C-alpha positions as CSV (number, residue, x, y, z in Angstrom):
1,X,1.2,-10.6,7.0
2,X,1.9,-9.9,10.6
3,X,1.7,-13.6,11.6
4,X,4.1,-14.5,8.8
5,X,6.5,-11.8,9.9
6,X,6.4,-13.0,13.5
7,X,7.3,-16.5,12.3
8,X,10.8,-15.3,11.7
9,X,11.9,-14.1,15.2
10,X,15.6,-14.5,14.6
11,X,15.6,-11.6,12.1
12,X,15.3,-7.9,12.7
13,X,11.8,-6.6,12.1
14,X,12.7,-4.9,8.8
15,X,14.2,-8.0,7.4
16,X,11.2,-10.1,8.5
17,X,8.9,-7.6,6.7
18,X,11.1,-7.6,3.6
19,X,11.1,-11.4,3.3
20,X,7.3,-11.6,3.7
21,X,6.9,-8.8,1.2
22,X,9.2,-10.4,-1.4
23,X,7.3,-13.7,-1.0
24,X,3.9,-12.0,-1.6
25,X,5.1,-9.8,-4.4
26,X,6.8,-12.7,-6.1
27,X,3.6,-14.7,-6.0
28,X,1.6,-11.7,-7.3
29,X,4.1,-11.1,-10.1
30,X,4.1,-14.7,-11.3
31,X,0.3,-14.8,-11.1
32,X,-0.1,-11.5,-13.1
33,X,2.4,-12.6,-15.7
34,X,0.5,-15.8,-16.3
35,X,-2.9,-13.9,-16.4
36,X,-1.6,-11.1,-18.7
37,X,0.1,-13.5,-21.0
38,X,-3.1,-15.5,-21.4
39,X,-5.7,-12.7,-21.5
40,X,-4.0,-9.4,-22.2
41,X,-0.7,-9.6,-24.1
42,X,-1.1,-6.0,-25.3
43,X,-0.8,-4.9,-21.6
44,X,2.5,-6.8,-21.3
45,X,3.7,-5.2,-24.6
46,X,2.8,-1.8,-23.3
47,X,4.6,-2.4,-20.0
48,X,7.7,-3.6,-21.8
49,X,7.7,-0.6,-24.1
50,X,7.9,1.6,-21.0
51,X,10.2,-0.6,-19.0
52,X,11.9,2.3,-17.3
53,X,8.7,3.8,-16.0
54,X,7.4,0.4,-15.1
55,X,10.5,-0.2,-13.0
56,X,10.3,3.2,-11.3
57,X,6.7,2.7,-10.4
58,X,7.4,-0.9,-9.1
59,X,10.4,0.3,-7.0
60,X,8.3,3.1,-5.4
61,X,5.5,0.7,-4.7
62,X,7.9,-1.8,-3.2
63,X,9.4,0.8,-0.9
64,X,5.9,2.0,0.2
65,X,4.8,-1.6,0.9
66,X,8.0,-2.3,2.8
67,X,7.0,0.6,5.1
68,X,3.6,-0.8,5.7
69,X,4.9,-4.4,6.2
70,X,7.5,-3.1,8.6
71,X,4.9,-1.2,10.6
72,X,2.7,-4.3,10.7
73,X,5.7,-6.3,12.0
74,X,6.2,-3.8,14.8
75,X,2.6,-2.9,15.8
76,X,-0.9,-4.4,15.6
77,X,-2.5,-4.4,12.2
78,X,-5.5,-2.5,13.4
79,X,-3.4,0.5,14.4
80,X,-1.4,0.4,11.2
81,X,-4.5,0.1,9.0
82,X,-6.2,3.0,10.9
83,X,-3.2,5.1,10.3
84,X,-3.5,4.2,6.6
85,X,-7.0,5.7,6.6
86,X,-5.4,9.1,7.2
87,X,-3.7,8.6,3.8
88,X,-7.2,9.2,2.3
89,X,-7.3,12.6,4.1
90,X,-3.9,13.6,2.7
91,X,-4.7,12.4,-0.8
92,X,-7.9,14.5,-0.9
93,X,-6.2,17.5,0.6
94,X,-3.4,17.3,-1.9
95,X,-5.8,17.0,-4.8
96,X,-7.8,19.9,-3.6
97,X,-4.7,22.1,-3.0
98,X,-2.5,21.3,-5.9
99,X,-5.1,20.2,-8.5
100,X,-7.8,22.6,-7.4
101,X,-10.4,19.8,-7.2
102,X,-13.6,20.7,-5.4
103,X,-14.6,18.4,-2.6
104,X,-18.3,17.6,-2.3
105,X,-20.1,18.1,1.0
106,X,-20.4,14.4,1.5
107,X,-16.6,14.1,1.1
108,X,-16.0,16.6,3.8
109,X,-18.3,14.6,6.1
110,X,-16.5,11.4,5.1
111,X,-13.1,12.9,5.9
112,X,-14.3,14.0,9.3
113,X,-15.7,10.6,10.1
114,X,-12.4,8.9,9.0
115,X,-10.4,11.3,11.3
116,X,-12.8,10.6,14.2
117,X,-12.6,6.9,13.7
118,X,-8.8,6.9,13.5
119,X,-8.7,8.9,16.8
120,X,-11.1,6.5,18.5
121,X,-9.1,3.4,17.4
122,X,-5.9,4.9,18.6
123,X,-7.4,5.8,22.0
124,X,-8.9,2.4,22.4
């Protein structure tokens, strides 16, 4: 993704990221439509029945992906992916706080290791 984005040096970084993202998502959409129409028509029907929700989820996903692609256009992929690992920390903390889910002892250790690894990569 980063290399594809860097192949468009005449555009601002957010435009480069958007073009790469549109290309990738376009390919994924066509591939999924073909697959679902061949093997899971009921899934397509269910998506069509809830087209408003499908569009909202797709739009939010696109905006989030645009953020990731833009970050990868501006910075090395290792740094961006490391930052993405912190997302796991926030997801688990939100589920524990809002949904009152109990985290296992192993999950606490896993979170600690993710944070330590992220700090080490950023310092490197």
